[in-house]
BADRENFI-517177 format. One record per residue: x, z, y of N, C-alpha, C in turn; residue in one letter. Coordinates in steps of 0.1 Angstrom, whole numbers. Example, Ala and Ser with C-alpha at 12.3 -4.5 7.8 and 13.67 -1.06 7.14 Angstrom:
BEGIN
<pt <132; 78; -57>; <123; 78; -45>; <132; 78; -33>; "a">,
<pt <128; 71; -22>; <137; 71; -11>; <129; 79; 0>; "s">,
This chain:
BEGIN
<pt <-46; -158; -266>; <-37; -154; -255>; <-32; -167; -247>; "m">,
<pt <-40; -166; -232>; <-35; -177; -225>; <-22; -177; -222>; "t">,
<pt <-15; -191; -220>; <-5; -190; -209>; <-5; -178; -197>; "m">,
<pt <-17; -183; -193>; <-20; -173; -179>; <-19; -161; -184>; "a">,
<pt <-24; -156; -194>; <-29; -141; -197>; <-9; -134; -201>; "e">,
<pt <0; -145; -213>; <12; -140; -215>; <18; -141; -200>; "a">,
<pt <16; -142; -195>; <25; -145; -179>; <21; -134; -170>; "i">,
<pt <14; -129; -174>; <4; -118; -164>; <11; -107; -174>; "h">,
<pt <10; -110; -189>; <14; -92; -193>; <32; -91; -191>; "e">,
<pt <40; -105; -194>; <52; -100; -191>; <55; -99; -177>; "s">,
<pt <48; -98; -167>; <48; -94; -152>; <43; -79; -152>; "h">,
<pt <36; -75; -157>; <30; -60; -162>; <40; -52; -170>; "v">,
<pt <47; -58; -179>; <61; -51; -184>; <72; -50; -178>; "d">,
<pt <78; -59; -167>; <85; -59; -157>; <84; -51; -147>; "r">,
<pt <72; -51; -139>; <73; -35; -129>; <67; -27; -136>; "r">,
<pt <59; -27; -147>; <58; -11; -150>; <42; -5; -150>; "g">,
<pt <34; -8; -139>; <22; -9; -139>; <10; -21; -137>; "t">,
<pt <2; -23; -138>; <-8; -34; -142>; <-6; -37; -121>; "r">,
<pt <-9; -55; -122>; <-6; -54; -110>; <-19; -66; -104>; "r">,
<pt <-26; -62; -95>; <-41; -67; -90>; <-37; -74; -75>; "y">,
<pt <-43; -89; -82>; <-44; -103; -75>; <-54; -97; -63>; "r">,
<pt <-48; -104; -54>; <-55; -105; -39>; <-57; -120; -37>; "i">,
<pt <-71; -121; -33>; <-73; -137; -26>; <-62; -142; -15>; "p">,
<pt <-59; -155; -15>; <-51; -155; -4>; <-58; -153; 7>; "e">,
<pt <-52; -152; 12>; <-53; -150; 31>; <-62; -140; 33>; "g">,
<pt <-64; -129; 22>; <-74; -119; 26>; <-64; -104; 37>; "i">,
<pt <-56; -102; 29>; <-47; -93; 34>; <-30; -97; 34>; "f">,
<pt <-28; -92; 47>; <-12; -99; 56>; <-2; -85; 53>; "l">,
<pt <13; -90; 51>; <22; -83; 48>; <28; -83; 65>; "v">,
<pt <30; -69; 68>; <39; -69; 83>; <53; -63; 83>; "e">,
<pt <57; -64; 92>; <74; -58; 94>; <66; -44; 104>; "n">,
<pt <68; -31; 98>; <63; -20; 101>; <65; -19; 116>; "a">,
<pt <83; -20; 116>; <88; -17; 131>; <84; -23; 139>; "e">,
<pt <79; -36; 136>; <77; -46; 151>; <61; -52; 148>; "g">,
<pt <54; -49; 138>; <42; -53; 137>; <42; -66; 140>; "r">,
<pt <50; -73; 131>; <53; -93; 134>; <46; -90; 117>; "h">,
<pt <35; -105; 117>; <29; -109; 99>; <43; -113; 97>; "p">,
<pt <46; -111; 84>; <56; -119; 75>; <52; -129; 63>; "i">,
<pt <40; -124; 62>; <35; -133; 48>; <19; -129; 42>; "g">,
<pt <14; -136; 34>; <5; -132; 25>; <3; -126; 15>; "d">,
<pt <-2; -112; 13>; <-4; -104; 5>; <-9; -116; -7>; "l">,
<pt <-1; -117; -23>; <-5; -123; -31>; <-12; -112; -41>; "l">,
<pt <-5; -103; -47>; <0; -92; -54>; <2; -79; -53>; "d">,
<pt <-7; -66; -58>; <-1; -51; -57>; <-3; -45; -67>; "i">,
<pt <8; -34; -71>; <6; -22; -83>; <8; -12; -74>; "s">,
<pt <12; 0; -83>; <18; 15; -79>; <29; 12; -75>; "a">,
<pt <35; 2; -80>; <50; 0; -82>; <55; -8; -69>; "d">,
<pt <45; -19; -64>; <55; -27; -56>; <43; -35; -54>; "g">,
<pt <49; -49; -46>; <37; -60; -44>; <46; -74; -43>; "l">,
<pt <42; -86; -41>; <48; -97; -39>; <39; -102; -29>; "s">,
<pt <45; -112; -20>; <41; -120; -8>; <43; -134; -8>; "f">,
<pt <37; -144; -3>; <46; -156; 2>; <44; -159; 16>; "i">,
<pt <54; -164; 19>; <59; -163; 36>; <63; -182; 35>; "y">,
<pt <63; -183; 49>; <67; -200; 49>; <83; -197; 50>; "s">,
<pt <90; -213; 45>; <106; -207; 46>; <109; -218; 56>; "a">,
<pt <100; -224; 66>; <101; -227; 79>; <105; -218; 88>; "d">,
<pt <107; -212; 82>; <107; -194; 94>; <121; -195; 92>; "v">,
<pt <129; -190; 108>; <142; -189; 102>; <148; -178; 95>; "d">,
<pt <141; -170; 91>; <141; -157; 83>; <125; -145; 79>; "a">,
<pt <127; -135; 71>; <114; -129; 73>; <123; -119; 79>; "v">,
<pt <116; -114; 86>; <119; -97; 96>; <125; -91; 89>; "l">,
<pt <136; -89; 89>; <139; -76; 79>; <133; -65; 85>; "e">,
<pt <128; -52; 75>; <124; -41; 79>; <127; -30; 67>; "s">,
<pt <129; -17; 67>; <128; -6; 56>; <114; -4; 54>; "t">,
<pt <100; -10; 64>; <91; 1; 59>; <78; -14; 62>; "y">,
<pt <70; -18; 59>; <61; -28; 58>; <48; -22; 57>; "l">,
<pt <37; -28; 65>; <22; -24; 68>; <14; -37; 56>; "n">,
<pt <2; -31; 55>; <-6; -44; 47>; <-17; -42; 59>; "i">,
<pt <-24; -50; 58>; <-33; -54; 66>; <-43; -63; 66>; "v">,
<pt <-56; -60; 66>; <-67; -71; 66>; <-61; -83; 73>; "s">,
<pt <-72; -91; 76>; <-68; -107; 86>; <-78; -99; 94>; "v">,
<pt <-90; -91; 92>; <-94; -84; 106>; <-85; -77; 118>; "s">,
<pt <-72; -72; 108>; <-65; -66; 119>; <-68; -47; 113>; "g">,
<pt <-74; -46; 102>; <-78; -33; 100>; <-68; -30; 89>; "e">,
<pt <-57; -18; 94>; <-49; -14; 86>; <-51; -7; 74>; "i">,
<pt <-46; -8; 65>; <-52; -7; 55>; <-41; 6; 47>; "q">,
<pt <-24; 0; 46>; <-15; 9; 42>; <-6; 5; 55>; "l">,
<pt <-2; 16; 58>; <9; 21; 71>; <28; 23; 66>; "e">,
<pt <34; 20; 72>; <47; 23; 71>; <54; 27; 55>; "k">,
<pt <51; 19; 49>; <55; 16; 37>; <69; 16; 33>; "i">,
<pt <75; 24; 26>; <92; 24; 23>; <94; 11; 15>; "p">,
<pt <103; 4; 9>; <103; -5; 6>; <114; -17; -3>; "y">,
<pt <119; -21; -12>; <136; -26; -13>; <129; -39; -20>; "q">,
<pt <135; -50; -18>; <134; -64; -21>; <141; -64; -40>; "n">,
<pt <133; -70; -45>; <134; -73; -57>; <141; -90; -58>; "k">,
<pt <133; -98; -55>; <135; -112; -58>; <127; -118; -47>; "n">,
<pt <139; -130; -46>; <126; -142; -36>; <131; -155; -41>; "d">,
<pt <122; -164; -40>; <125; -177; -45>; <112; -183; -43>; "f">,
<pt <117; -193; -42>; <101; -206; -42>; <92; -208; -47>; "d">,
<pt <84; -209; -41>; <66; -207; -46>; <64; -222; -46>; "f">,
<pt <60; -222; -60>; <51; -238; -62>; <39; -237; -62>; "i">,
<pt <33; -243; -53>; <15; -242; -53>; <12; -257; -59>; "r">,
<pt <-1; -258; -60>; <-10; -267; -65>; <-7; -281; -59>; "n">,
<pt <2; -281; -48>; <-3; -294; -41>; <11; -297; -41>; "y">,
<pt <11; -309; -50>; <27; -321; -53>; <30; -325; -36>; "p">,
<pt <21; -327; -24>; <22; -333; -13>; <27; -323; -1>; "f">,
<pt <21; -312; -6>; <17; -303; 8>; <37; -299; 17>; "d">,
<pt <37; -301; 28>; <43; -304; 39>; <49; -288; 39>; "a">,
<pt <47; -276; 34>; <48; -267; 38>; <61; -264; 30>; "y">,
<pt <69; -254; 26>; <75; -253; 16>; <70; -234; 17>; "r">,
<pt <73; -232; 8>; <66; -215; 6>; <77; -208; -1>; "m">,
<pt <79; -195; 1>; <85; -186; -11>; <81; -173; -13>; "r">,
<pt <79; -173; -23>; <77; -160; -26>; <88; -148; -26>; "r">,
<pt <82; -133; -24>; <87; -123; -25>; <81; -109; -30>; "r">,
<pt <93; -103; -40>; <85; -92; -49>; <93; -77; -40>; "g">,
<pt <87; -69; -42>; <93; -58; -35>; <89; -47; -40>; "v">,
<pt <100; -38; -44>; <93; -18; -47>; <92; -11; -40>; "s">,
<pt <82; -4; -42>; <82; 7; -34>; <90; 16; -34>; "f">,
<pt <93; 25; -26>; <108; 35; -28>; <100; 48; -17>; "t">,
<pt <102; 59; -22>; <99; 72; -16>; <89; 71; -11>; "e">,
<pt <73; 69; -18>; <63; 71; -6>; <59; 88; -9>; "l">,
<pt <55; 91; 1>; <51; 104; 5>; <36; 109; -2>; "t">,
<pt <33; 120; -4>; <20; 120; -11>; <8; 114; -5>; "e">,
<pt <9; 114; 11>; <-4; 107; 15>; <-2; 93; 15>; "p">,
<pt <6; 88; 13>; <9; 70; 10>; <9; 67; -6>; "q">,
<pt <6; 75; -15>; <6; 71; -30>; <-11; 74; -24>; "k">,
<pt <-16; 86; -25>; <-30; 85; -25>; <-33; 72; -14>; "e">,
<pt <-33; 70; -4>; <-36; 55; 1>; <-33; 44; -9>; "s">,
<pt <-25; 41; -10>; <-21; 35; -22>; <-29; 28; -36>; "l">,
<pt <-26; 40; -41>; <-41; 47; -53>; <-59; 43; -48>; "i">,
<pt <-59; 45; -32>; <-74; 43; -28>; <-74; 31; -29>; "a">,
<pt <-64; 24; -23>; <-63; 1; -23>; <-65; -2; -32>; "f">,
<pt <-58; 2; -42>; <-57; -4; -55>; <-70; 6; -62>; "i">,
<pt <-76; 12; -62>; <-89; 15; -68>; <-104; 4; -58>; "d">,
<pt <-98; 8; -48>; <-107; -6; -40>; <-109; -19; -46>; "g">,
<pt <-96; -21; -48>; <-96; -33; -52>; <-100; -41; -64>; "l">,
<pt <-99; -34; -77>; <-103; -32; -87>; <-115; -31; -89>; "s">,
<pt <-126; -26; -83>; <-137; -21; -82>; <-141; -34; -75>; "q">,
<pt <-138; -44; -67>; <-145; -50; -65>; <-147; -67; -71>; "s">,
């Protein structure tokens, strides 16, 4: 097992379900209440997601709901209730990068049946591509 596989496996144990990685810049996380972009989606599971955002922004706009949208603006998942789990500096492979990024992990809370179905369909679409 490689180091990356070991790290991914430990994340599965923590989150409880498999994470699906998202190519950077494909999907955005939005504050659902104001439709303000928050950051780039990194990975998603049936239980939650993680995203990166710029630390230079005064603060990530807090909300109790988020949207996941494609860069083209098409909404994939809407008004998903969530709770913050962690937030820490995100170190990229660019040692001289002028932008300081943070990574936030959230868990989904109280999803409706249609939201659960949409989430499963979204994840199934990712696993087939």
